[in-house]
N, C-alpha and C positions, 0 to 999 in steps of 0.2 A: 104479126109484128110486135104487138104489145107484149105477147107472152115471151117471145124471144129476147126482147129488151130486158124484161124482168129477170130472165135466166142469166143474161150476160152480167147484169148488176150483181146478182148473187154470187157468180163465179169470181168477179173482181173483189168483192168484199172478203170472200174466203181466202183469196190469195194474199190480201193485205194482212189478214190475221196471221197467216202462216209466215209471212216475211218478218213480222215482229217477233214471233216465237223462235226464229232461228238465231236471234241475238244480234241483229244488225244495229239496234239502238245502243246496246252495250258496246259494240265495236266503235260506234261513232263517238261514244263518250271516252274512249281510250286514247292511246297515243297514235292511232291511225294504223289500219291494216292488221293482219295477223289473225290468230285464232280468237274466237270469242272468249270473253272473260268467264271465269267460273261463276256459278250462281252465288249470290250473297246471302243465301239462306242456309240453315242447318249448321254444320260444324264450323264453317268459316265465319259465322257470326260471333263465335266465342273469341276472347282475347288470345292473341298468339303468345308463344312462350317468351318472345322478346319483349312483349309489352306488359307481361305480368310483373308483379312486384317481386324484386329479387330479395333473398334473405340478407340480413345485415352482415357486412364484412367484419371480421374480427378487428378490434382496435389495435393500434400500434403498440399500446402499452401492455397488451395482453390481459386487460381487465374484463374483456367480454368475449365469449365464444360465439360462433355463427348462430346458435339457437338462442342467443340472448342471455345465457346463464353466465354468471361471473366465473372467472378462472383465476388460478393462482398467478401472482405477479412473476415476471421473469426473475430467475435467481440471480443474486449479485455475483460479480466476478470473484472467483476464489482467490484469497489472499495468499501470496507466496511467502511474504514476510509481514509481521505485524507486531504491535506492542507486546512486549514480554518475551519475544524470541531472543535467543542468544546462540549464535553460531558464526561460522566463517563467511557464510553468504551475507550476513548482516554487515560484517566487517567490510566486505567488498562493496556493498551498497553504500556505506558511509564514505569509503574512499572515492567512489565515483561521484557521489554528491559533492564531495569536497573539491573535486576537479572543476565543478561548475559553480563553486562558491555558495552552495546551499548548506554546507556542513562546515562549521568553523573550528573543528577540533580534531584531535587524532582519533582514528577509528577505534572503537572498543569492542565491537562484536555484539553489543547489547542494544536491542531495539527498545528505546524508551521514549519519553515525551519529546526530547530534543530531536531525535531521529524522525519521529512522526511529524513534527512541525516542518522539518526540512523536506520530507517527502511531500507534504501538502503544498509547500511553496513551489516545488518542482512541478507538481501536477497542475497547479493553478496557472503557472506561466505557460504550460504546454496545452492548455485547454482540456485536461483530463479531469475526471471526477475527483474532487478533493476529499479522499477518504482517509489520508494519512497512513494507509496500508499499501503495500506493494502488490498489485495484481500483475497478470501477464502483460497487459498493455503498457503499464508504467515501467515495468522492468525492461521490456524490449525497446521502449523509447530511450531509456537511460543508457542501455547498452549501445544504441546507435549514435549517441552523442558524446560518449566518453571512450577512453582507451583502457585496456586492461591495467589495473593498478600494479605498480612495482612492489617489491617486498618492502621497500622503505615507506611507500605510501600506505601500505596496509598496516605496518607496525613501526611507525616512526619512534625515535627514542623517547620523545616526550612532546607534549604540546607546549609546555612552559620551558623556557630556556633555563638551563642549570646556571646557578651562580657559582662564585668561587667557593670551593669546599671549605668548611670550617677546619681550622688547624687540627682539631681533635679527631678529624676523620682521616688523617693522612697516614695512619699506621694501622696495620692489622685488618681484620674483617669487620666492616662497619656498614650499618644502615644509616646513611647520612641524610637527615631529613631537615629541609630548609623551609621555615615558615615564610621567609621573604619571597622565594621563587615558587613556593608551593610544589616542591619536587622531592622525590626520594631517589637518592643515588646509592646503588649497591657498589661499595668500593672495597678493593683488596690491595693493601699496601700502596694507597694513594692513587690507584687507577680505577676509573669508573667502568664497571663491568656492564651494568644496565641501569636504566633510569625510568621513572614514571611519574605521572601527575598524582598529587595527593590533596586531600582536604582535611581540615582540622575541626576541633570542637568549637562550639559557639562561645560567646562571651560568658554565658552562664555555666558552660561545661567545657572549660578550656583544656587543650592538650598540654600536658606538662612539658617543660623544657629542661634540658640537662643531659647528663651522660647516664645511660642505663645499659642493660644487657637483656638479651632474649631469655626469659625465664622458662617458658614452655610454648609449645606449638600445638595447634589443632586444625587439621584440614577441614573438618566440618564442625562448626560450633554455633550455638544459639545463645545470645545474651540472656543471662539469668535475671537481669534487671529490666531490660527493655523488650525482651522476647523477639529480637530481630536476628536474622541469620548473619553470621560472621565467618564466611568461608576463608580458608587459608590464614587463620589468625596466628599472629606471632606476638605474644604478650611480653611487654617490656617494663610496665610500671603499674602494678596492681591489676585493675581491670582494663587498663588501656592497652591497645594492641594495634599493630598494623594489620589490616584485613581488607578483603574485597567488599565493596558496597554497591549493590544494585541501584540504590537511590542516587549515589554519586554518578554512576554511569548514565542514569536517566535524566537527572536534573542539573548535573554539574555543580557549579558554585552557588546555585540558588538555595542550596541547603547547607547543612553542617552536621557533624557527627556529635556524639555525646562525650567526646574527649578522645576517641580513637583516631588513628591516622587512616583515613579511607583511601583506597586505591580503586580506580574505575576500570582498569584494564585487567580483566580476570586472567587472560592467558599469560600475560607477562608476570603477574603476581604468582601464578601457579609455578612457573619456572623458577622464580626467585625463592618461593617457599621450599622447593627441593634443594636449593643450594645453602640456605641459611641454617646454621646449627644453633642449638641451645648453647648459650654462653657468648654468642657473637655480640659485639658492641652496637649500641644504638645511641646516636647523637641527634637530639632535637634542638634546633637553634634558629635564630633570626639571621 
């Protein structure tokens, strides 16, 4: 009997060990029932892919790549129109800005500091980057807020209102230039054919007044004294001439000439240059 009892105890102990080895304890520690959990030794002891440290994401500004190396910043938006440009698209830009009261003068087609300031004002009001240049986003926003400019909006007769022509301008072919209204009126037998804004010399280099005539013309000319371009020059009194001025187009009446009569609308002056003949009368008056 003693021997059989000992054998029974040995069998029971062996069964208990086998019960633990089958994973019952692991099952009890789980969520109840089902297959036994996998052993927690070997490969499963290593961190899983989801718990490992992920590589850094690239920054929004594009200053860092996933491997931590610096990268080139995102390129700036390409400028469609910018300072120094001169074309018909710039004229349309100015006309559209004028519809929104951002540009307070007649379009000239020249992109200078006044146009850049107007563009910056438009960009600021619409939450766009204030570059002063026109990129695709600025242009599309402006197109969506304005209508296509009419011919008169693109090329109005003048920003300044013409005054009553001087009596000396009423006969013949005359460049009638008024210091009072700051305008030039091209007149034939008392009729105004075209007109445009003009700027004169400063107090130290005044534009001479009186009756003159066109002595000679030069489509392309550079001042021999000041070394500045004078396109479409029509000389009427020594070195003084009516000519296009990029500075006048850019800065308006914030500047002055060295005595010449500056015109800021290149296209209109080009047309006038083709019509005026050597010998035509020039009247500069108040």
